[in-house]
C-alpha positions as CSV (number, residue, x, y, z in Angstrom):
1,M,136.0,-58.4,-22.1
2,F,134.4,-62.0,-21.8
3,N,135.9,-65.5,-23.2
4,W,132.8,-66.9,-24.6
5,A,135.1,-70.2,-25.8
6,M,133.8,-73.3,-25.4
7,P,135.5,-76.0,-23.1
8,D,137.7,-78.8,-24.5
9,L,134.9,-81.8,-24.2
10,G,136.4,-84.1,-26.5
11,I,137.0,-87.2,-23.8
12,G,133.7,-86.7,-22.5
13,I,131.9,-86.2,-25.8
14,F,134.1,-89.3,-27.1
15,I,132.9,-91.6,-24.5
16,L,129.0,-90.3,-24.2
17,I,129.1,-91.8,-27.9
18,I,130.6,-95.0,-27.3
19,W,127.7,-95.4,-24.8
20,E,125.4,-94.5,-26.5
21,A,126.5,-96.8,-29.9
22,F,127.0,-99.9,-27.4
23,W,123.2,-99.7,-25.7
24,K,121.8,-98.3,-29.5
25,G,123.5,-101.1,-30.6
26,I,122.4,-103.8,-28.2
27,G,118.6,-102.4,-28.1
28,L,118.8,-102.8,-32.0
29,W,120.0,-105.8,-32.2
30,K,117.9,-107.4,-29.4
31,S,114.2,-106.2,-31.3
32,A,115.1,-106.8,-34.0
33,K,115.7,-110.6,-33.2
34,K,112.7,-110.8,-30.9
35,G,110.4,-108.5,-34.6
36,D,109.4,-106.0,-32.4
37,T,109.2,-103.6,-35.4
38,L,107.9,-100.3,-33.1
39,W,110.6,-100.6,-30.6
40,F,113.2,-100.9,-33.2
41,V,112.1,-97.9,-35.3
42,A,112.2,-96.7,-32.0
43,I,115.4,-96.9,-30.6
44,F,116.8,-96.2,-34.3
45,L,115.0,-92.9,-34.7
46,I,115.5,-91.7,-31.1
47,N,119.0,-90.8,-29.4
48,F,119.3,-90.2,-26.1
49,F,122.1,-91.8,-24.1
50,G,121.0,-95.1,-24.2
51,I,117.8,-94.7,-22.5
52,I,115.3,-95.9,-25.2
53,P,117.2,-99.3,-25.9
54,I,118.5,-100.0,-21.9
55,F,114.0,-99.3,-21.3
56,Y,113.6,-101.5,-23.5
57,L,115.7,-104.5,-22.6
58,W,114.6,-103.5,-19.1
59,R,110.8,-103.7,-20.6
60,T,111.4,-106.9,-22.1
61,K,112.9,-108.6,-19.2
62,Q,116.4,-109.2,-21.5
63,L,118.3,-106.2,-19.6
64,N,120.3,-109.0,-17.5
65,G,120.6,-110.8,-20.4
66,A,122.6,-108.2,-21.9
67,I,124.4,-107.4,-18.9
68,K,125.9,-110.9,-18.7
69,D,126.2,-111.3,-22.4
70,V,128.5,-108.0,-21.8
71,Q,130.2,-109.4,-19.2
72,N,131.1,-112.7,-20.6
73,F,132.5,-110.7,-23.5
74,F,135.0,-108.2,-21.8
75,T,136.7,-111.5,-19.5
76,S,136.6,-113.9,-22.2
77,K,138.5,-111.1,-24.0
78,F,140.2,-109.2,-21.5
79,M,141.2,-111.7,-18.8
80,K,143.0,-114.3,-21.2
């Protein structure tokens, strides 16, 4: 009668996991480096698709630097 099977979301979930891990890693690294314990704990404990780490980086005016670091990383690794 009804087919309640879940659709195959494998690649979409994988992309979201990579997205979250990437932004969480940058946010944790920058907050630990700066000594922002409260932000570090919030980023570590709360997961919501990178919104908290991106907000932290934006709020502390480090987002543009983080984006430039990522651009430099990818251009140096893949444009040689």
